[in-house]
Structures are given as structure tokens and as C-alpha cells.
C-alpha positions, 0 to 999 in steps of 0.5 A: 310789474316789479321787473318793469319798475326795477328796469324803469329805475335802472333806465333812469325813467323819471315818471312811472304809473301803476294803475289797478283796481283796489286790492290788485296789489299796488301798495304791495308792489310799491313796498317790494320795489323799494325793498329791491332797490338796494342801498344806493337808493334813498326812497320815500313812500307816501301811503297817504296822498290826501294832502291839501296843497304843495306845502302838505306834499313837501312836508309829507315827502320831507317827513318820510325822508326824515328831514326836519320841515317845521315852520317853513313856507312853501318855497323854503320847503321846495328848496329844502327838498331840492337841495336834499335831492341834488346833494343826494344825487351828487353823493351817488344816491338815487332818490325814488319817490313812490306815491300811493293812492295818487288819484287823490292828488290834484292836477296842481300837485301832480304838476309839482311832482313832474317838476321835481322830475326835472331836477338833474345833474350831469349824470342823470335825474335826481329823483324818480317818481312812481305813481300808484293809482286807481284806473280813474287816474288815466282819465285825469291825465287827459286833462289839458293841464296835465298834458306835460305829465302824461307825455312824461309818463313813459312807463305805464303798468296796469295791474289786473286781478288774479283769476281763480286759477292764478 
């Protein structure tokens, strides 16, 4: 799973989904992914995806990127994040966003993440998003309002629990 995620980042895949039951190692995989990406990658790891709205999502991402966000409205937060991601990419840095427990996100917030994945410059995408979620996320992706997101999730990895021998 780690090798497949690293390849996805290398191949500039915009959206990836890792699913698995609780305790199968999704969070650990996210941490290992970020450890293996190297110094030319800026990353944010949202371990708590219990955000109420877009403002909360943008604040959480900006906080993890150590970017001030106080007293800004939704559009200002979006522009601040967009500006950072595009400048970061222009400086030769990739940005990878790992969202743990992504099954807690509303369809509206998942769509916002898909739209972030549309940010691009001449040489590729400005941000790549890895969603880690419980298997119920697959059912959510069947909803009509998430058809675009589902279509863009070209990398899908399923973590299975180890058996006794493993």
C-alpha cells in the first residue's frame, strides 16, 4: 500500500483513497507516506476530520501548514490556501494533503477537496490529496453529488487485517 501511494504521488495522481476497517493501519500508512516523501514535499495531515464546514476545513489545513488564518472568512481562507499551494508548487515543492477518517466529511467538503485537486500550474497539479477512510466511504462515493470525485479517485487501496500467520 505504501509503495502504491508513493507511486501515485510520483505519477502526479491527484486523488487517492485508502479504505480499511478500524485498526488496519490507515493512520500509520499516512504517517509513513509523509515520512517517505522527502524534503521537496510540503504536507498536511488532518487526523481529525470532524470539521463542520468549509471554513473549518480550510482552517484545519492552514493550521497544519503553519499558516495564520485568524479572522478570515471562507473565501479569504480559500484564497490564502490556493495562493500558498500555487506559490509552493511554483517554488518546486509538491503539496500532499492526507485526510484521516475522511468518512466523517460531508459530500460538500469532499467536493471542496476535489476542487483543490484542480489547482495546477504549467508542469502539474499543485496539490495531491490522500483520503483514508473506513469502507463505508465507498458507499458514500455512489451518491450522485460525488460522481466527479469518485471518477477522479484513480488510486484505490483496500487494507485488509492481518491473519494469524501474518
